[in-house]
PDB file of N, CA, C and O in Angstrom:
ATOM      1  N   UNK A   1       0.817  -1.185   0.000  1.00  0.00           N
ATOM      2  CA  UNK A   1       0.000   0.000   0.000  1.00  0.00           C
ATOM      3  C   UNK A   1       0.872   1.265   0.000  1.00  0.00           C
ATOM      4  O   UNK A   1       0.585   2.218  -0.724  1.00  0.00           O
ATOM      5  N   UNK A   2       1.935   1.269   0.813  1.00  0.00           N
ATOM      6  CA  UNK A   2       2.807   2.448   0.843  1.00  0.00           C
ATOM      7  C   UNK A   2       3.410   2.711  -0.521  1.00  0.00           C
ATOM      8  O   UNK A   2       3.500   3.858  -0.960  1.00  0.00           O
ATOM      9  N   UNK A   3       3.819   1.655  -1.184  1.00  0.00           N
ATOM     10  CA  UNK A   3       4.427   1.805  -2.511  1.00  0.00           C
ATOM     11  C   UNK A   3       3.451   2.474  -3.470  1.00  0.00           C
ATOM     12  O   UNK A   3       3.827   3.376  -4.219  1.00  0.00           O
ATOM     13  N   UNK A   4       2.198   2.031  -3.444  1.00  0.00           N
ATOM     14  CA  UNK A   4       1.179   2.614  -4.322  1.00  0.00           C
ATOM     15  C   UNK A   4       0.920   4.077  -3.970  1.00  0.00           C
ATOM     16  O   UNK A   4       0.762   4.911  -4.861  1.00  0.00           O
ATOM     17  N   UNK A   5       0.876   4.388  -2.689  1.00  0.00           N
ATOM     18  CA  UNK A   5       0.653   5.779  -2.266  1.00  0.00           C
ATOM     19  C   UNK A   5       1.799   6.684  -2.707  1.00  0.00           C
ATOM     20  O   UNK A   5       1.571   7.791  -3.196  1.00  0.00           O
ATOM     21  N   UNK A   6       3.021   6.214  -2.533  1.00  0.00           N
ATOM     22  CA  UNK A   6       4.189   7.005  -2.943  1.00  0.00           C
ATOM     23  C   UNK A   6       4.185   7.215  -4.451  1.00  0.00           C
ATOM     24  O   UNK A   6       4.452   8.317  -4.932  1.00  0.00           O
ATOM     25  N   UNK A   7       3.883   6.159  -5.193  1.00  0.00           N
ATOM     26  CA  UNK A   7       3.860   6.271  -6.649  1.00  0.00           C
ATOM     27  C   UNK A   7       2.785   7.248  -7.106  1.00  0.00           C
ATOM     28  O   UNK A   7       3.021   8.065  -7.995  1.00  0.00           O
ATOM     29  N   UNK A   8       1.612   7.164  -6.503  1.00  0.00           N
ATOM     30  CA  UNK A   8       0.514   8.055  -6.906  1.00  0.00           C
ATOM     31  C   UNK A   8       0.821   9.512  -6.565  1.00  0.00           C
ATOM     32  O   UNK A   8       0.566  10.405  -7.373  1.00  0.00           O
ATOM     33  N   UNK A   9       1.357   9.750  -5.392  1.00  0.00           N
ATOM     34  CA  UNK A   9       1.620  11.122  -4.946  1.00  0.00           C
ATOM     35  C   UNK A   9       2.816  11.744  -5.654  1.00  0.00           C
ATOM     36  O   UNK A   9       2.761  12.895  -6.086  1.00  0.00           O
ATOM     37  N   UNK A  10       3.912  10.965  -5.771  1.00  0.00           N
ATOM     38  CA  UNK A  10       5.169  11.532  -6.257  1.00  0.00           C
ATOM     39  C   UNK A  10       5.591  11.048  -7.643  1.00  0.00           C
ATOM     40  O   UNK A  10       6.568  11.542  -8.205  1.00  0.00           O
ATOM     41  N   UNK A  11       4.860  10.091  -8.188  1.00  0.00           N
ATOM     42  CA  UNK A  11       5.185   9.576  -9.509  1.00  0.00           C
ATOM     43  C   UNK A  11       6.471   8.765  -9.552  1.00  0.00           C
ATOM     44  O   UNK A  11       7.088   8.618 -10.607  1.00  0.00           O
ATOM     45  N   UNK A  12       6.868   8.242  -8.407  1.00  0.00           N
ATOM     46  CA  UNK A  12       8.097   7.458  -8.304  1.00  0.00           C
ATOM     47  C   UNK A  12       7.743   6.072  -7.771  1.00  0.00           C
ATOM     48  O   UNK A  12       7.077   5.939  -6.744  1.00  0.00           O
ATOM     49  N   UNK A  13       8.197   5.048  -8.481  1.00  0.00           N
ATOM     50  CA  UNK A  13       7.951   3.685  -8.030  1.00  0.00           C
ATOM     51  C   UNK A  13       9.140   3.227  -7.193  1.00  0.00           C
ATOM     52  O   UNK A  13      10.203   2.911  -7.727  1.00  0.00           O
ATOM     53  N   UNK A  14       8.951   3.194  -5.898  1.00  0.00           N
ATOM     54  CA  UNK A  14      10.017   2.840  -4.971  1.00  0.00           C
ATOM     55  C   UNK A  14       9.747   1.443  -4.417  1.00  0.00           C
ATOM     56  O   UNK A  14       8.740   1.234  -3.741  1.00  0.00           O
ATOM     57  N   UNK A  15      10.629   0.485  -4.694  1.00  0.00           N
ATOM     58  CA  UNK A  15      10.419  -0.842  -4.124  1.00  0.00           C
ATOM     59  C   UNK A  15      10.638  -0.806  -2.611  1.00  0.00           C
ATOM     60  O   UNK A  15      11.680  -0.352  -2.139  1.00  0.00           O
ATOM     61  N   UNK A  16       9.670  -1.278  -1.874  1.00  0.00           N
ATOM     62  CA  UNK A  16       9.765  -1.314  -0.418  1.00  0.00           C
ATOM     63  C   UNK A  16       9.832  -2.771   0.025  1.00  0.00           C
ATOM     64  O   UNK A  16       8.911  -3.551  -0.218  1.00  0.00           O
ATOM     65  N   UNK A  17      10.915  -3.118   0.667  1.00  0.00           N
ATOM     66  CA  UNK A  17      11.094  -4.489   1.127  1.00  0.00           C
ATOM     67  C   UNK A  17      10.321  -4.714   2.429  1.00  0.00           C
ATOM     68  O   UNK A  17      10.023  -3.756   3.143  1.00  0.00           O
ATOM     69  N   UNK A  18       9.999  -5.959   2.741  1.00  0.00           N
ATOM     70  CA  UNK A  18       9.272  -6.239   3.979  1.00  0.00           C
ATOM     71  C   UNK A  18      10.000  -5.736   5.228  1.00  0.00           C
ATOM     72  O   UNK A  18       9.367  -5.193   6.133  1.00  0.00           O
ATOM     73  N   UNK A  19      11.323  -5.912   5.282  1.00  0.00           N
ATOM     74  CA  UNK A  19      12.055  -5.440   6.459  1.00  0.00           C
ATOM     75  C   UNK A  19      12.009  -3.918   6.569  1.00  0.00           C
ATOM     76  O   UNK A  19      11.957  -3.379   7.675  1.00  0.00           O
ATOM     77  N   UNK A  20      12.029  -3.224   5.435  1.00  0.00           N
ATOM     78  CA  UNK A  20      11.950  -1.764   5.470  1.00  0.00           C
ATOM     79  C   UNK A  20      10.555  -1.299   5.896  1.00  0.00           C
ATOM     80  O   UNK A  20      10.421  -0.284   6.580  1.00  0.00           O
ATOM     81  N   UNK A  21       9.526  -2.033   5.496  1.00  0.00           N
ATOM     82  CA  UNK A  21       8.166  -1.708   5.941  1.00  0.00           C
ATOM     83  C   UNK A  21       8.082  -1.808   7.464  1.00  0.00           C
ATOM     84  O   UNK A  21       7.423  -0.992   8.109  1.00  0.00           O
ATOM     85  N   UNK A  22       8.747  -2.807   8.032  1.00  0.00           N
ATOM     86  CA  UNK A  22       8.782  -2.928   9.493  1.00  0.00           C
ATOM     87  C   UNK A  22       9.459  -1.717  10.124  1.00  0.00           C
ATOM     88  O   UNK A  22       9.000  -1.203  11.144  1.00  0.00           O
ATOM     89  N   UNK A  23      10.550  -1.263   9.514  1.00  0.00           N
ATOM     90  CA  UNK A  23      11.249  -0.088  10.041  1.00  0.00           C
ATOM     91  C   UNK A  23      10.387   1.168   9.932  1.00  0.00           C
ATOM     92  O   UNK A  23      10.462   2.049  10.788  1.00  0.00           O
ATOM     93  N   UNK A  24       9.581   1.251   8.898  1.00  0.00           N
ATOM     94  CA  UNK A  24       8.664   2.387   8.773  1.00  0.00           C
ATOM     95  C   UNK A  24       7.642   2.370   9.911  1.00  0.00           C
ATOM     96  O   UNK A  24       7.254   3.422  10.419  1.00  0.00           O
ATOM     97  N   UNK A  25       7.211   1.176  10.305  1.00  0.00           N
ATOM     98  CA  UNK A  25       6.283   1.075  11.429  1.00  0.00           C
ATOM     99  C   UNK A  25       6.973   1.449  12.745  1.00  0.00           C
ATOM    100  O   UNK A  25       6.349   2.029  13.634  1.00  0.00           O
ATOM    101  N   UNK A  26       8.258   1.117  12.867  1.00  0.00           N
ATOM    102  CA  UNK A  26       9.021   1.565  14.035  1.00  0.00           C
ATOM    103  C   UNK A  26       9.017   3.091  14.080  1.00  0.00           C
ATOM    104  O   UNK A  26       8.864   3.682  15.149  1.00  0.00           O
ATOM    105  N   UNK A  27       9.184   3.723  12.932  1.00  0.00           N
ATOM    106  CA  UNK A  27       9.180   5.189  12.867  1.00  0.00           C
ATOM    107  C   UNK A  27       7.839   5.757  13.319  1.00  0.00           C
ATOM    108  O   UNK A  27       7.794   6.784  13.996  1.00  0.00           O
ATOM    109  N   UNK A  28       6.751   5.095  12.947  1.00  0.00           N
ATOM    110  CA  UNK A  28       5.419   5.531  13.399  1.00  0.00           C
ATOM    111  C   UNK A  28       5.354   5.470  14.923  1.00  0.00           C
ATOM    112  O   UNK A  28       4.876   6.401  15.570  1.00  0.00           O
ATOM    113  N   UNK A  29       5.835   4.376  15.484  1.00  0.00           N
ATOM    114  CA  UNK A  29       5.803   4.225  16.942  1.00  0.00           C
ATOM    115  C   UNK A  29       6.714   5.245  17.630  1.00  0.00           C
ATOM    116  O   UNK A  29       6.371   5.754  18.697  1.00  0.00           O
ATOM    117  N   UNK A  30       7.871   5.548  17.032  1.00  0.00           N
ATOM    118  CA  UNK A  30       8.749   6.575  17.597  1.00  0.00           C
ATOM    119  C   UNK A  30       8.070   7.938  17.600  1.00  0.00           C
ATOM    120  O   UNK A  30       8.183   8.700  18.560  1.00  0.00           O
ATOM    121  N   UNK A  31       7.370   8.231  16.522  1.00  0.00           N
ATOM    122  CA  UNK A  31       6.657   9.499  16.432  1.00  0.00           C
ATOM    123  C   UNK A  31       5.587   9.597  17.515  1.00  0.00           C
ATOM    124  O   UNK A  31       5.442  10.629  18.171  1.00  0.00           O
ATOM    125  N   UNK A  32       4.851   8.521  17.689  1.00  0.00           N
ATOM    126  CA  UNK A  32       3.815   8.510  18.732  1.00  0.00           C
ATOM    127  C   UNK A  32       4.434   8.639  20.123  1.00  0.00           C
ATOM    128  O   UNK A  32       3.917   9.350  20.984  1.00  0.00           O
ATOM    129  N   UNK A  33       5.545   7.941  20.322  1.00  0.00           N
ATOM    130  CA  UNK A  33       6.216   7.980  21.623  1.00  0.00           C
ATOM    131  C   UNK A  33       6.723   9.388  21.937  1.00  0.00           C
ATOM    132  O   UNK A  33       6.667   9.825  23.087  1.00  0.00           O
ATOM    133  N   UNK A  34       7.213  10.093  20.929  1.00  0.00           N
ATOM    134  CA  UNK A  34       7.701  11.457  21.138  1.00  0.00           C
ATOM    135  C   UNK A  34       6.565  12.389  21.542  1.00  0.00           C
ATOM    136  O   UNK A  34       6.763  13.315  22.328  1.00  0.00           O
ATOM    137  N   UNK A  35       5.377  12.140  21.001  1.00  0.00           N
ATOM    138  CA  UNK A  35       4.234  12.998  21.296  1.00  0.00           C
ATOM    139  C   UNK A  35       3.508  12.633  22.574  1.00  0.00           C
ATOM    140  O   UNK A  35       3.068  13.508  23.320  1.00  0.00           O
ATOM    141  N   UNK A  36       3.382  11.332  22.827  1.00  0.00           N
ATOM    142  CA  UNK A  36       2.672  10.873  24.016  1.00  0.00           C
ATOM    143  C   UNK A  36       3.255   9.525  24.445  1.00  0.00           C
ATOM    144  O   UNK A  36       2.814   8.478  23.971  1.00  0.00           O
ATOM    145  N   UNK A  37       4.233   9.551  25.329  1.00  0.00           N
ATOM    146  CA  UNK A  37       4.878   8.314  25.756  1.00  0.00           C
ATOM    147  C   UNK A  37       3.883   7.318  26.362  1.00  0.00           C
ATOM    148  O   UNK A  37       3.106   7.648  27.258  1.00  0.00           O
ATOM    149  N   UNK A  38       3.938   6.091  25.842  1.00  0.00           N
ATOM    150  CA  UNK A  38       3.101   5.006  26.360  1.00  0.00           C
ATOM    151  C   UNK A  38       3.870   3.699  26.204  1.00  0.00           C
ATOM    152  O   UNK A  38       4.623   3.511  25.249  1.00  0.00           O
ATOM    153  N   UNK A  39       3.668   2.818  27.146  1.00  0.00           N
ATOM    154  CA  UNK A  39       4.327   1.514  27.093  1.00  0.00           C
ATOM    155  C   UNK A  39       4.001   0.783  25.792  1.00  0.00           C
ATOM    156  O   UNK A  39       4.864   0.114  25.223  1.00  0.00           O
ATOM    157  N   UNK A  40       2.775   0.907  25.324  1.00  0.00           N
ATOM    158  CA  UNK A  40       2.343   0.237  24.096  1.00  0.00           C
ATOM    159  C   UNK A  40       3.228   0.608  22.903  1.00  0.00           C
ATOM    160  O   UNK A  40       3.559  -0.250  22.084  1.00  0.00           O
ATOM    161  N   UNK A  41       3.606   1.873  22.805  1.00  0.00           N
ATOM    162  CA  UNK A  41       4.483   2.307  21.711  1.00  0.00           C
ATOM    163  C   UNK A  41       5.815   1.568  21.749  1.00  0.00           C
ATOM    164  O   UNK A  41       6.314   1.116  20.718  1.00  0.00           O
ATOM    165  N   UNK A  42       6.383   1.449  22.939  1.00  0.00           N
ATOM    166  CA  UNK A  42       7.685   0.804  23.087  1.00  0.00           C
ATOM    167  C   UNK A  42       7.606  -0.699  22.833  1.00  0.00           C
ATOM    168  O   UNK A  42       8.498  -1.280  22.217  1.00  0.00           O
ATOM    169  N   UNK A  43       6.543  -1.314  23.307  1.00  0.00           N
ATOM    170  CA  UNK A  43       6.357  -2.752  23.070  1.00  0.00           C
ATOM    171  C   UNK A  43       6.162  -3.015  21.580  1.00  0.00           C
ATOM    172  O   UNK A  43       6.796  -3.906  21.013  1.00  0.00           O
ATOM    173  N   UNK A  44       5.289  -2.243  20.952  1.00  0.00           N
ATOM    174  CA  UNK A  44       5.046  -2.424  19.516  1.00  0.00           C
ATOM    175  C   UNK A  44       6.302  -2.143  18.699  1.00  0.00           C
ATOM    176  O   UNK A  44       6.598  -2.867  17.749  1.00  0.00           O
ATOM    177  N   UNK A  45       7.046  -1.092  19.063  1.00  0.00           N
ATOM    178  CA  UNK A  45       8.277  -0.765  18.345  1.00  0.00           C
ATOM    179  C   UNK A  45       9.270  -1.914  18.402  1.00  0.00           C
ATOM    180  O   UNK A  45       9.889  -2.259  17.396  1.00  0.00           O
ATOM    181  N   UNK A  46       9.418  -2.505  19.579  1.00  0.00           N
ATOM    182  CA  UNK A  46      10.309  -3.665  19.719  1.00  0.00           C
ATOM    183  C   UNK A  46       9.817  -4.821  18.855  1.00  0.00           C
ATOM    184  O   UNK A  46      10.615  -5.528  18.240  1.00  0.00           O
ATOM    185  N   UNK A  47       8.510  -5.009  18.811  1.00  0.00           N
ATOM    186  CA  UNK A  47       7.936  -6.070  17.983  1.00  0.00           C
ATOM    187  C   UNK A  47       8.201  -5.855  16.504  1.00  0.00           C
ATOM    188  O   UNK A  47       8.493  -6.804  15.777  1.00  0.00           O
ATOM    189  N   UNK A  48       8.100  -4.615  16.059  1.00  0.00           N
ATOM    190  CA  UNK A  48       8.374  -4.318  14.647  1.00  0.00           C
ATOM    191  C   UNK A  48       9.853  -4.518  14.313  1.00  0.00           C
ATOM    192  O   UNK A  48      10.184  -4.964  13.215  1.00  0.00           O
ATOM    193  N   UNK A  49      10.742  -4.189  15.254  1.00  0.00           N
ATOM    194  CA  UNK A  49      12.162  -4.480  15.040  1.00  0.00           C
ATOM    195  C   UNK A  49      12.380  -5.986  14.909  1.00  0.00           C
ATOM    196  O   UNK A  49      13.146  -6.434  14.056  1.00  0.00           O
ATOM    197  N   UNK A  50      11.708  -6.762  15.751  1.00  0.00           N
ATOM    198  CA  UNK A  50      11.829  -8.221  15.676  1.00  0.00           C
ATOM    199  C   UNK A  50      11.298  -8.740  14.342  1.00  0.00           C
ATOM    200  O   UNK A  50      11.895  -9.634  13.742  1.00  0.00           O
ATOM    201  N   UNK A  51      10.188  -8.187  13.879  1.00  0.00           N
ATOM    202  CA  UNK A  51       9.644  -8.584  12.570  1.00  0.00           C
ATOM    203  C   UNK A  51      10.643  -8.282  11.453  1.00  0.00           C
ATOM    204  O   UNK A  51      10.811  -9.082  10.533  1.00  0.00           O
ATOM    205  N   UNK A  52      11.299  -7.135  11.536  1.00  0.00           N
ATOM    206  CA  UNK A  52      12.307  -6.786  10.528  1.00  0.00           C
ATOM    207  C   UNK A  52      13.428  -7.819  10.534  1.00  0.00           C
ATOM    208  O   UNK A  52      13.885  -8.251   9.475  1.00  0.00           O
ATOM    209  N   UNK A  53      13.868  -8.212  11.720  1.00  0.00           N
ATOM    210  CA  UNK A  53      14.927  -9.211  11.835  1.00  0.00           C
ATOM    211  C   UNK A  53      14.475 -10.547  11.256  1.00  0.00           C
ATOM    212  O   UNK A  53      15.249 -11.222  10.577  1.00  0.00           O
ATOM    213  N   UNK A  54      13.247 -10.926  11.517  1.00  0.00           N
ATOM    214  CA  UNK A  54      12.716 -12.182  10.974  1.00  0.00           C
ATOM    215  C   UNK A  54      12.701 -12.149   9.447  1.00  0.00           C
ATOM    216  O   UNK A  54      13.027 -13.147   8.803  1.00  0.00           O
ATOM    217  N   UNK A  55      12.328 -11.017   8.869  1.00  0.00           N
ATOM    218  CA  UNK A  55      12.327 -10.875   7.406  1.00  0.00           C
ATOM    219  C   UNK A  55      13.735 -11.027   6.849  1.00  0.00           C
ATOM    220  O   UNK A  55      13.942 -11.708   5.844  1.00  0.00           O
ATOM    221  N   UNK A  56      14.698 -10.393   7.501  1.00  0.00           N
ATOM    222  CA  UNK A  56      16.091 -10.464   7.058  1.00  0.00           C
ATOM    223  C   UNK A  56      16.609 -11.898   7.148  1.00  0.00           C
ATOM    224  O   UNK A  56      17.265 -12.381   6.226  1.00  0.00           O
ATOM    225  N   UNK A  57      16.318 -12.574   8.250  1.00  0.00           N
ATOM    226  CA  UNK A  57      16.769 -13.956   8.417  1.00  0.00           C
ATOM    227  C   UNK A  57      16.120 -14.876   7.390  1.00  0.00           C
ATOM    228  O   UNK A  57      16.778 -15.765   6.849  1.00  0.00           O
ATOM    229  N   UNK A  58      14.836 -14.667   7.120  1.00  0.00           N
ATOM    230  CA  UNK A  58      14.146 -15.476   6.114  1.00  0.00           C
ATOM    231  C   UNK A  58      14.806 -15.312   4.754  1.00  0.00           C
ATOM    232  O   UNK A  58      15.040 -16.287   4.039  1.00  0.00           O
ATOM    233  N   UNK A  59      15.103 -14.067   4.409  1.00  0.00           N
ATOM    234  CA  UNK A  59      15.725 -13.800   3.110  1.00  0.00           C
ATOM    235  C   UNK A  59      17.106 -14.455   3.009  1.00  0.00           C
ATOM    236  O   UNK A  59      17.462 -15.003   1.966  1.00  0.00           O
ATOM    237  N   UNK A  60      17.872 -14.395   4.087  1.00  0.00           N
ATOM    238  CA  UNK A  60      19.204 -15.015   4.083  1.00  0.00           C
ATOM    239  C   UNK A  60      19.115 -16.527   3.890  1.00  0.00           C
ATOM    240  O   UNK A  60      19.896 -17.106   3.134  1.00  0.00           O
ATOM    241  N   UNK A  61      18.166 -17.164   4.571  1.00  0.00           N
ATOM    242  CA  UNK A  61      18.032 -18.620   4.496  1.00  0.00           C
ATOM    243  C   UNK A  61      17.473 -19.088   3.163  1.00  0.00           C
ATOM    244  O   UNK A  61      17.954 -20.064   2.588  1.00  0.00           O
ATOM    245  N   UNK A  62      16.465 -18.394   2.679  1.00  0.00           N
ATOM    246  CA  UNK A  62      15.743 -18.868   1.495  1.00  0.00           C
ATOM    247  C   UNK A  62      16.222 -18.233   0.196  1.00  0.00           C
ATOM    248  O   UNK A  62      16.012 -18.780  -0.887  1.00  0.00           O
ATOM    249  N   UNK A  63      16.867 -17.074   0.312  1.00  0.00           N
ATOM    250  CA  UNK A  63      17.279 -16.362  -0.890  1.00  0.00           C
ATOM    251  C   UNK A  63      16.147 -15.598  -1.544  1.00  0.00           C
ATOM    252  O   UNK A  63      16.301 -15.089  -2.655  1.00  0.00           O
ATOM    253  N   UNK A  64      15.013 -15.512  -0.870  1.00  0.00           N
ATOM    254  CA  UNK A  64      13.876 -14.756  -1.414  1.00  0.00           C
ATOM    255  C   UNK A  64      13.244 -13.913  -0.318  1.00  0.00           C
ATOM    256  O   UNK A  64      13.417 -14.168   0.874  1.00  0.00           O
ATOM    257  N   UNK A  65      12.519 -12.920  -0.751  1.00  0.00           N
ATOM    258  CA  UNK A  65      11.840 -12.032   0.198  1.00  0.00           C
ATOM    259  C   UNK A  65      10.561 -12.694   0.696  1.00  0.00           C
ATOM    260  O   UNK A  65       9.887 -13.400  -0.054  1.00  0.00           O
ATOM    261  N   UNK A  66      10.226 -12.461   1.982  1.00  0.00           N
ATOM    262  CA  UNK A  66       8.975 -13.031   2.517  1.00  0.00           C
ATOM    263  C   UNK A  66       7.756 -12.381   1.906  1.00  0.00           C
ATOM    264  O   UNK A  66       6.629 -12.742   2.245  1.00  0.00           O
TER     265      UNK A  66
END
């Protein structure tokens, strides 16, 4: 969805990998944490980092993106 939004708005087709999508979600949680600190933001942010790591490990093992 992000790729389609970026392409529609800016006319640029940017490939977004699964691990990078996870990092973008970490950025969302960081933004929320800066505005209103909550434990949920920190827990979710850690979870998104773990998801990014899982994507990277999957790609290394299988040679393909999840």
